[in-house]
N, C-alpha and C positions, 0 to 999 in steps of 0.2 A: 389578521394576516398570520399565515403559518410560519413557524421558525424555520430557518434554512437548515437542510440536512448536512451534516458533517461528521467526519470520523476523527478521532484522536490518533489512532495507530492502526496499521494493517500488517499481516504477515503474508508473505508470498512464499509458499512452501514449494521447493523444486522449481524455483523460478530463476530469472536472471534480471540484472539491472536494466536490460533493454526491454522488458515486458511491457506491452502497451497498456496493461492494466495500471501500471504506476502512473502513467500520464492521465488516465481517467481519474484516479484517486486524487491526483493533483488539482484537477478541475473541481472536484468537490470540496476538497480540504487541502488547501495549499501548505498548511503548517503540520499536516499529519506526519507522524514517524512511520517509515516504511522499513520492515525488517524482511530481508530476503535470505532464504536458506536453501540448503541443498536438499536432496530427497530424504535424508535422515533427520532434518530438522536443525542441523548445524548452521549458524548464521554464516553467511559468505563475507 
């Protein structure tokens, strides 16, 4: 059987904490670290 797919971390550039991609990430990897930044890469 194949190993489950998971991520350790993800960066969301020019995103927001309301981004639906974060919910999708949480479905794949509930413990993954999510870093949200502004358009220049500065963490929010």
